[in-house]
N, C-alpha and C positions, 0 to 999 in steps of 0.2 A: 504494500499500500503505500509505503514511504517512496518506493522508486516510482510508482505509478504519479503520484501527487509530484515528484521531482520532475519526471518528464512533462506534465502539464505547465510546471513552471518555467521549464527550458523553453517550451514552444512559445510561451507568452512572452519571455523577457528576451530571449535571443533569436528572435524572428529574422527575417531577410535583412533589415537596417542594422542589426548588431555588428556583424563583421565589418560592413561598409563603415559604420562609426568608428569600430576599433582600429581600423587601417588608417582612418583619418585623423585619430587621436595620436596614434603612434609617430606618425609623419608631423603633426602639427606641436607636439610638446618641445620640438626644437625650434620653433619660430622664434624670429627677433621680435622686440617690443613693437616695432613699426606693424609687422605683419599681424601680431596678434590684436592690435588696435583696429587694423583694417577689418579683422574677421569679426570682431565685437560690432563694429559699426554697421556691418552688412547684417548681422543677426539681429540686432537692435530696431534696425529700421524696419526688417520685415515682421517684427514683433509686434512693434509699436502700433504700424498700420493695421494690423490684425486686431490688435486690442480696441483700437478705435472704431474699427468697422464692426466687429463681432462681439465685443464684450460690453455689456450695458454700464458696468461701474467705470470702466476707463473712458467711455464714450461721454458720459457725465461729468466725470472730473475734468478732463480736456476742454471741455465746451464752457464749463465753468471759468476756466481760466483763459480761454480765448486762445487755445493752442489746436494746432494740426499736426499730423503725423510729420510734415515736414519741418516743424520746430525741435523735434526731438531725434536727432541722426547721431549724436555722438555720445559716449557715457557720460560727458560733462552736462550735457543738456538734460539729464534725468533729474537734477535738482530743481527744475521747472515743474516736477510732479511732487505730490505730497508723500510722505511715507505711509506704507501699507502695513498695518499691526495685526496681531492675532485676533484682536476683537473686532476688527472689520473683517476678516474672514469668516469668523462666526457668525456674525450678525447680517452680512451682506453676501453670504455665500451664492446664492442665486444669481446676483447681479455680477459676481465674477467668472462664472461659468460661461464659456464661449456659445453663441448661438448656434455654432455648428459643430458642438462636442460629439455628438452622437456618432456622427460619421468617421471620427478619429479613434474609435475604439477604446473609450475611457475606460479607467478603472479607479475606483474609489481607493483612497490612501489615508490611513489615518495615523496620527502619531501615536508614540506608545504610551501617551497620558501623563508624562512626568510632571506636567502643570497643572494637574488635578482634572482637567478635562481634555480627552483626546480632541485633536484639532484635525477636521476632516478635510481633503482637498480631493482634486480630481486631476489625473494625470493620464494623458493620451500614449498611444503606442509607441509614438516616436520618443518620447521622453523617457518612457521604459527602457526602450532598447539602448538610449544614449547613456543611462545611468547604469546599466550592467558593462557597456563597454568601457566606461570611465573607471569601474571598479577592476575590471579586467586589466587594464593598462596599467592600474596602480600595482595589482599584484603582480604583473609581468616584470615591471621595475623592480620589484622584491625578488623576482627569480622563479616565480611559480608559471608553468606553462600553460598556455590555454587549456582549459577545463583539466590541468593537472589533479592529482588526488590529493584531497585533503580532507581534514577533519574541521567539523564545525561545532563550537560550544558556545551556542547563543540563548535564545529564549525559545527553544524548540521542544514542546512536550510530545516526545515521541514514543514514551513509555507510560504504563499507567502509574497514577501519582502514588498509590500505595506500595508499588514495588519497592521491595528492599534488598534485593540481590542482583548483582549483574545478570545479563547486560542491561546498562543504561543507555544505550544506542542503536541505531538502526542504520542499515547501509541503503543510500540513495544511489543507486547504480546508474540512472539516467545523468547524474552529474559528477559520478565519480568521488562521492562524497560520504563521509562517515558523520551522521547526524547525530550528535550527543546531547543528553538531557542536562542542562544546567542545575536544574532543580532538584537532582539527584546527587550531585558532587558533594561530597563529605571528606574531612579530613582523611578518612580511613580508606575512602574508595578510590583515592587519588591514583595509588599505582595500577588498579584495574582500569582507569582510564588511560594511563599511559601506555599499559599492555595493548590495549584496543587499539591506540593510534599507530602502534608500533605495527601490530599484526595486520591492520588494513594497509600498512605501507605508504600512510598519507606522508607527504614531505612538508607541509604546511598546516598550521592550525589557524583557523579563522575564529576569533572569539570576542567576547566583551572583556575588557581587560581585567574587571575584578574576578571574573570566572578564571581566566588564564592565569594571574597571579596566585590565587586561592590554589589551582592545581598544582602551579609550580612549586608553591611552597610544601603542599603536600609530599610531592615527589621528593624533594630534597631531603624532607624529614624522614623518608623511608629509604634515602639510598638509591633513589630512581632518577635516571636522567635519560633523555632523547637525543638524536642527534638528526633535527629536523634543517629545512633550507630557511625557513623563515616563520614568524608569528604575524598575524594581520590583526591588528586591533582597531577598534572604533566605537563609538556611541556612548561612551564613558570615560571618565579621566584617568589618564594614566601617570603615573607619578614615577620621577627619575629612578628612585629606590625600587619600586614595584618592577620596572623595566629591567633592572639589573638581575632581579631575582628570576624573571621568566628567561632572559638569555642564558643564565646558568643552567636553569632547568632542561630547557629545549635545544641548547646547543646551537644556537642561532640569533640573528638580529629581529628586533621588533620592527615592524612597519606600521605606524598609526596613521589613521584618515580622519578627517572631519567630513561628515555630511549631516544633512538635515533633513527630515522627514518631508518638508516643504520643497525640496529640491531647487534651492536657489543658490546654492554654492557648494564647493567642492573642494577640499583641501588633501594632499597626500604626500606623504614622506619619501623622500627618495634615499639612494642608497648613502648619500653623505650625511644624514640626519641632522642638518642644520634647521631644521625648521619644517612647516608644510607649505607646501607650494600650491596656492590657489589657483584653480583650473580655469583660464580665460575663457574657454570655449564651452564651459558649463554654464557660467553665469558671470555678469557683472559685479563686483564687491565693492563697497564704498565702506570707510572707517570713520565712523561719527562719534562725536561726543556722547558718553552715557547721559542718560536723562536724571542722574542722581549722583551723590558722591561717590567717587571711586580713586582707587589709587593712581596716580600720576604715570602718564602714558597709556593706560588701557582706551581702547576705542572698541565701541559695538560695530557688529558686522550688519551690514545692510546689503541684502542680496536681490539680484535681479536675475531670476531664471530666463536662459534664452533658449530652451527647448520644448517648453510645454505651452502648447496652443488651446489645450482643452479648457485649462484654468491659468491664465498668465498671472505670474504675481511679479509685481514691479517695485521696486524699492522696499522690499519687506525687512521689516526690522526683525532680526533673528533672535535676540536677546541673548547673543552668544557675544564671547568678549575676548579679544587677544591684542597682542602689540605687533604692528607691523615692524618689519626687519628690513633696514635700508642696506641691503648687501646683495651680492650675487652669489648664488649658490655655486660652489666648485664644480657641481655635475653639468654646468653649462645651460639649463634651463633658464630661460628669462620669465619664467611665469611669477608673479608676485609672492614674496616670501613673508610668511608670519612666524611668530613664535607659537608653541604649542598654545591651545586654546585654555584659558585659565580658569574661566567660571561660565555658568550660566547664570541668567537672572535667577531662576527658579531654585538655585543650589546656595542660597545666602541666609544668614542669620542676620536680624536686626537688633542692635544693641540699645540699651534704655537711652541714651542720647541720640538716638536716630540713625547713627551710622549703619551701613551694609557692610557685611564681611562675608566675602568670598571663601568658599572651602578650603581653597590652597592656603589661606592665612589661618582658619579654623584648624588646619591640619597640624598646625604647631602645637596644639595642646596635647596631641598624641604622639609626638617626636619622642624616640626612644624606649617607649614603652612595648617590652617585647611579650606581654601577657594577656594580649586582647586578640581574640580570636575575628571577632567583628563589632562593631560599633554603629550605632544610630543616634542622632541628635534630633530630639523632638523640642520645638520652640511653642510654648502655649502662648506666651506675651512677652514683650521686650525684656521683663524682668525674669521671666521664668523659664529654665531650661532643662530637660530630661535628658540623659545619657544613656541609652540602653548599651549594655555591653555583653556578649558573650564571651566569658572569660576563660582564658587559657589555666593549665593546670597549677600555675603557681601565682595566680592574680593575688593581690593582697590589698590590706588597708592601704599601704602606701600608694599603690598603683590608683585607687580609688581618689585617694586626696590629690594627688599630682593631676589627674584629670579636672577635679574639681578647681583648685587654685589655678591652674593656667587658663581653664576656660573663662573663668570669672575675671581673671587678670586681662585676658584680651578683650573681652566685652567690655570692662570698665564698671564703674561703682553703680550699685545698685542691682547688678545681676545675681541672681540666686540658683546654682546649679545642684542637681540632685543625679545620683548614679543609681540605674537600675540593673541588676544582674538577671538576665533572661537566658533560657535555653537555647535559642534561636531567634534570628530575625527572617521574616519570610521574604521572598522575592516578589516583585510585581508581577502581573500576569503577561508581561513582556519578557520577563526573565531577568530584569535589572533589579539591582538593588537600589533602595532611597537611602542615602546617608543622611542628608538634611532634610527634615521635615518641618517647615516654618509656616505656621498659621497666620504669621503677621507679616510676610513679606510683602513690601508694599508695591511690587512692580506689576501692574497689568495694564497696558496701554488702554485709554478710552479712545473712542472713532478718531480723534484729531491727532492721535500719536503722543500725547503729552500727559495723559493722566496716571494715575497709579492705584494700587488696591488689588491683591489678590494673594492666594497661597501658593507656595514654592517648596519644589522638591529638588534633589540632587541625586548623587551618586553615593553608594556606600563604600566604607572602607572595608576590607576583609583581610584577615590574617595579621600579621604584625604591623602594627600602627607605627606611623611616624615617616617624615621625610623633611629635607631640608626646608626651613622656614621659607625661603624663597623658591621652594619646589613648585614645578608648574604641572598642570593637569589639560589634556585636552577633552573638552565638554563633548564634541563629538555628537551633534545633535542626532537623535534617536532614530533608528532605521524604522521605516514604517510596517505595519502589519500585512501589507499587500505583497511583502517578498515573503 
């Protein structure tokens, strides 16, 4: 059944346009900056004309501003249009759908719901095939040949939830893939997962960072290592220390990517690991000032997807943050380079005095604590925080006090932190963990893109806690459930 489903997915995602897109992307990755700009101008002109002619929302917005498609031909012209927010997509969904969407073989795509409410968008067949081509280009850069044998450890529920013994995986023969259940990954089961990967002959592991790290830590604790070609991560933060543990356990480099379920921007790590290359063929990326207090140098990513005509998203505020890097990568690609994504709006705490703290900074409260298997931070109010901890064997009152004192110090005067020991912290239906669950996170844009007010979530820490206080994480927007 898994192979049958895999065949259906392969036919849907790897259709006639897939190989054409992949061939074009493998060529265009070596374009000059001038060639990339010309490509974006061509794609943007076509997209804007389509949006004006076929998409009620954009037709209304442009007419209100006295604009025609001829006024928006260059990426710099996008500033003539307003930002598009998640709230606008939710409340004006029908107006954003193209009037000819039905003939484009559209599929509904829902985000994984880490903002509290899944965001539904519509994607056409061309966009789906372009997405797959972008992923396989990235995987090829890491060394995985097209349809090469890989193991996937993401949010796939491929075995019954009450199953307690292996196998916790199934073979997808249609895609040369071993699909593993992250819901059944435990400290003791790590070696059996590793053995399954080896027996399958996988040369790569595709995984959520938290799952890959937890598996790697379990393998090392049991004296087990693999010899793979690459690990492919995305959709959650990846911290420097976690990356090092993965690379020791799997015997290869980690290649991270940034994606978002709304498909307006795509970033990929090359073999030089200097940051993430934002793909100009995929979308136009703007870096704008955050709408609230944040660290100096941080910019929010605003994306314009260039390949989805069923529901174009133009100047979409992703609520993801990074630092643009002003250097040329030694790999020779002229794609814009950014630092690993540091946070998402939805992965932050709010301090009593109104500051917002990204999880990369909150992470400092756990630095060096070796006796924490998992943790989750739940914020009920700006003053009250509960830290749920799955304790390691030697967790002590000293560890408890350290977490409380560090977090109270970071959040400032008026903060009260409690620690609650729990047996486990369940995953979301998507297979992800939520590390920060804040009920007072202030960021959720109003229709004009300037408002506040919502709840937020983020990714969870698993295994040994801690990283450098300046450690970076890639938020990696969640993969949608249509995949």
